N, C-alpha and C positions, 0 to 999 in steps of 0.2 A: 386530588388534583395538584396540590402543591403542599409541601411540608418544609418547615424550618425546625431542625431538630439538632440537639447537642447530645452526643454519645459519651457516657461515662462508663465506668466498670460494671455498675449493677443496674443502671437505668438510663433512659434517654427521654428528657423532656421535649415536648413537641408542640408547635403551633401549625394547625392545618387549615387550608381552605378546601372545602369539599363542595362538589357540585352534584345535585341529585338529577335524576332523569327528567324532571320537569323544568330544569334550568336554574333552580334556586340554589344559591351559594350560601355557605355558612362557615363560620370560624369556630374551630374546635381546639381547646387546650386540653392536652392529655400527656401521657407518658408511656413508654414502653419498658417492660421489665426485662431482665437479662435474657429470658427465653425468646424475646422478640415479640411477645404477645402484648397487645394494648391492655393497659391495667385499668380495672373498673373502679378507680378511686380518684380523689381530688388530686390536683396538680399543685404541688408546692415547690416554689423556686426561691432561691436566695439571690443575693447580689451578684455572686459569681455566675450563676446560671443566667441572670439578666444580661450581664456583659457578654457571655457567650452566645446567647440567643440573639442579641442585637446584631452580632457580626453575621450570623446566619440568616437572619431577617433582611439584612442588606442584599443578599443574593437571591431573595425570593420576592418578585415584585407583587404577586397577588396578595401574599400575607402581609407584606408592608402596606399595601393599599387599604386592606380591611383594618389593620391596626391604626392607621392615620385617620380613617374615618371615624373611629371611636373618640379620637381626640378633637376632631374638627367641630366647630359650632355652626 
């Protein structure tokens, strides 16, 4: 549905909002490898990735909304 991703030479960390046919929305943390395929592994990001993803998330209102809801009480 919506994705905030940063592309590097060998990989692209991403945060996605997915919507299923029943209307349920979920937040997925993942990354793509050079071939463009989704990697079936844990996502590891460092401070540089966080800075770059932050800029992408600013452009993606649905991803931002989900992440803000994680921090709200």
